[in-house]
C-alpha positions in Angstrom: -13.0 -5.0 -5.0 -13.9 -6.9 -8.6 -16.8 -9.1 -8.4 -16.4 -12.8 -9.4 -19.3 -14.2 -11.6 -22.2 -14.9 -9.9 -22.3 -18.5 -8.6 -24.5 -20.9 -6.9 -24.7 -20.7 -2.9 -22.5 -23.1 -1.1 -24.0 -26.4 -0.2 -22.8 -29.7 0.9 -22.5 -31.3 -2.9 -20.7 -28.5 -4.1 -17.8 -28.8 -1.6 -14.4 -28.9 -3.1 -11.6 -30.7 -1.9 -9.0 -29.0 0.5 -6.7 -28.2 -2.4 -9.5 -27.0 -4.4 -10.8 -25.0 -1.8 -7.5 -23.2 -0.8 -7.1 -22.6 -4.3 -10.2 -20.9 -5.0 -9.2 -18.4 -2.1 -5.9 -17.5 -3.2 -7.1 -17.1 -6.7 -9.8 -14.6 -5.2 -7.2 -12.6 -2.4 -4.0 -12.9 -4.4 -2.5 -12.6 -8.0 -1.0 -15.9 -7.4 -1.9 -17.8 -10.7 -3.5 -21.0 -9.3 -5.5 -23.1 -11.0 -9.2 -22.9 -9.2 -12.4 -24.8 -10.4 -14.4 -22.4 -12.5 -18.4 -22.1 -11.2 -17.1 -22.3 -7.6 -18.6 -19.7 -4.9 -16.0 -18.0 -3.0 -17.5 -19.0 -0.2 -16.1 -22.6 -0.8 -12.7 -21.6 0.1 -13.8 -19.5 3.2 -11.8 -21.4 5.2 -8.4 -20.9 3.7 -8.7 -17.4 4.1 -6.1 -17.3 7.0 -3.8 -19.5 5.1 -3.9 -17.2 2.2 -3.2 -14.7 4.4 -0.4 -15.8 6.4 1.3 -16.2 3.0 0.7 -12.8 2.0 1.9 -11.7 5.3 5.0 -13.9 4.9 5.8 -12.4 1.8 5.6 -8.9 3.2 7.8 -10.0 6.2 10.4 -11.5 3.7 10.6 -7.8 2.0 10.8 -6.2 5.1 13.5 -8.1 6.6 15.5 -7.9 3.1 15.0 -4.2 3.1 15.7 -4.0 6.4 19.3 -5.3 5.8 19.9 -3.1 3.1 18.7 0.1 4.1 19.1 1.6 7.4 16.4 2.6 9.5 12.6 1.1 10.2 10.6 3.4 7.9 12.0 1.9 4.6 11.6 -1.4 5.4 8.2 -0.9 6.9 6.7 0.9 3.8 8.3 -2.1 1.5 6.1 -4.4 3.8 2.9 -2.3 3.0 3.6 -2.2 -0.3 4.7 -5.8 -1.0 1.7 -6.9 0.5 -0.5 -4.9 -1.7 1.3 -5.8 -4.7 0.8 -9.9 -4.2 -2.9 -9.3 -3.2 -3.7 -6.5 -6.1 -4.4 -4.2 -3.7 -7.7 -5.7 -3.4 -8.1 -4.9 0.0 -7.0 -1.5 -0.6 -9.3 -0.4 -3.0 -12.7 -2.0 -1.4 -11.2 0.6 1.5 -11.1 3.4 -0.8 -14.5 2.7 -2.4 -16.2 2.0 1.4 -14.8 5.4 2.8 -16.3 7.2 -0.4 -19.8 5.6 -0.2 -20.3 5.1 3.6 -18.9 9.1 4.2 -20.2 10.5 0.9 -23.6 9.5 0.1 -26.7 11.1 1.1 -29.1 7.9 1.0 -28.4 4.1 0.6 -28.8 3.9 -3.1 -26.2 7.0 -3.6 -23.7 5.1 -1.3 -24.0 1.9 -3.5 -23.8 3.9 -6.5 -20.7 5.6 -4.9 -19.1 2.2 -3.9 -19.5 0.9 -7.7 -17.7 3.8 -9.4 -14.0 2.7 -9.7 -13.0 6.4 -9.4 -12.0 7.4 -5.9 -13.2 10.7 -4.1 -11.6 12.5 -1.4 -12.3 10.3 1.3 -11.4 7.2 -0.4 -7.7 9.1 -1.0 -7.4 9.9 2.7 -8.4 6.3 3.7 -5.7 4.8 1.5 -3.3 7.4 2.7 -4.1 6.7 6.5 -4.3 2.9 5.8 -0.8 2.9 4.4 0.7 5.2 6.8 -0.8 3.9 10.1 0.3 0.3 8.9 3.8 1.5 8.6 4.1 3.3 11.6 3.0 0.5 13.5 5.7 -1.9 11.9 8.5 1.1 12.4 7.4 1.1 16.1 8.1 -2.4 16.5 12.1 -2.2 16.4 13.0 -5.3 16.1 12.8 -6.6 12.3 12.0 -10.3 13.5 8.8 -8.9 15.6 7.7 -6.9 12.8 7.8 -9.5 10.3 6.1 -11.9 12.8 3.2 -9.1 13.5 2.9 -9.1 9.8 2.1 -12.6 9.4 -0.3 -12.6 12.2 -2.2 -9.4 11.2 -2.5 -10.7 7.5 -3.8 -14.0 8.5 -6.2 -13.1 11.5 -7.5 -9.8 9.5 -8.8 -12.5 6.7 -10.0 -15.0 9.2 -12.8 -12.4 10.1 -14.2 -12.5 6.3 -16.3 -15.7 6.8 -17.7 -14.5 9.3 -19.0 -11.2 8.1 -20.0 -13.2 5.1 -22.2 -15.6 7.2 -23.3 -13.0 9.7 -24.4 -9.9 7.0 -27.0 -10.0 4.0 -25.3 -9.0 0.8 -26.4 -5.2 0.2 -27.0 -5.4 -3.5 -28.4 -8.3 -5.7 -25.2 -8.6 -7.5 -21.6 -8.3 -7.5 -19.5 -10.1 -4.8 -22.3 -10.0 -2.2 -24.6 -12.2 -4.4 -22.0 -14.3 -5.9 -19.9 -15.1 -3.1 -22.4 -17.6 -1.4 -22.5 -18.0 2.3 -20.0 -20.3 4.1 -21.3 -23.3 6.5 -20.8 -22.3 10.1 -17.7 -24.9 10.1 -15.8 -23.3 7.5 -16.1 -20.0 9.7 -15.1 -22.0 12.8 -12.0 -23.3 11.0 -11.3 -19.9 9.5 -11.1 -18.4 12.7 -9.2 -21.3 14.4 -6.4 -21.1 11.8 -6.1 -17.2 12.6 -6.4 -17.3 15.6 -3.6 -19.9 16.0 -1.9 -18.2 13.8 -1.9 -14.9 15.2 -1.5 -16.6 19.0 2.1 -18.5 17.6 3.5 -15.3 16.0 2.5 -12.6 18.7 2.4 -15.0 21.7 -0.6 -15.7 23.9 -1.3 -12.4 25.5 -0.8 -9.8 22.6 -2.4 -12.3 20.6 -5.5 -12.7 22.7 -5.8 -8.9 23.1 -5.0 -8.6 19.4 -7.8 -10.6 18.6 -10.2 -9.0 20.8 -9.5 -5.6 19.8 -9.7 -6.7 15.8 -12.9 -8.3 16.2 -14.3 -5.4 17.9 -13.3 -3.2 15.4 -15.0 -5.3 12.4 -18.2 -5.6 14.6 -18.5 -1.9 14.9 -17.7 -1.3 11.0 -20.3 -4.3 10.1 -22.8 -2.6 12.7 -22.3 1.2 10.4 -22.5 -0.9 7.1 -25.7 -2.4 8.3 -27.0 1.2 9.1 -25.9 2.9 5.8 -26.2 0.3 3.5 -28.3 -2.9 4.8 -25.1 -5.2 4.6 -22.1 -5.8 3.2 -20.7 -5.7 -0.6 -16.7 -6.7 -1.7 -15.6 -3.3 -0.7 -17.0 -3.3 2.6 -15.1 -6.8 2.9 -12.1 -5.0 2.1 -12.1 -2.4 4.5 -13.0 -4.8 7.3 -9.7 -6.5 6.5 -7.8 -3.7 6.3 -9.2 -2.2 10.0 -8.4 -5.8 11.5 -5.2 -5.6 10.3 -4.1 -2.0 11.3 -5.7 -3.0 15.0 -3.3 -5.9 15.0 -0.5 -4.7 13.7 -0.6 -1.7 16.3 -1.5 -4.1 19.3 1.6 -5.6 18.3 3.5 -2.6 18.3 2.5 -1.9 22.0 4.2 -4.9 23.4 
């Protein structure tokens, strides 16, 4: 994940309005060309992460439904949805997943792992992580059977998987002194709660109360486990690690939805 310019940490006097906060989140998390105020930390738009995620999921769901109408079978539509989400987000989280896999699994100490994660080239672990991420998400979507259920699962997964990121920004320390971790800032607890509430509400509405609660619980547990691993291996989070969290949560939610 490419780091934005270093910006001051979030503070009450620097709080943007609702649209400005949404624009900050959308500008970083997608390729949608919204005009965001310069110099704002990423954390200033943390509350809007799940709303942006729902938009990404909606775009992917539209691609799934269109391809499903044109091409028989579940797999072509499922793959189209995964590729559509990567296209609208600039494969931001996929890149983070690959770099995280290379660094956490390939380095022999903390400094080596951080250096590997900063290298734009992907190694064996990173390539395998990308392949498995695409295949697992497509398999979970194809297993839904009903394209409407798959479309709703996409919206839920993309919204809720981004809702966990503000909590990670608040709970973990940056693993290095520069890059996204240093420049993102730390969201206020109220923003973390708002993001969690928005992501949870979208997931519950899309998946139903029982499946939604189970999906949120499993995704949360998976991210907590991954955060513990990142803490032990590199001492906190980087932008790449945040991308890996999103991918992991998305996969867990999609598989939970497929098991309905």
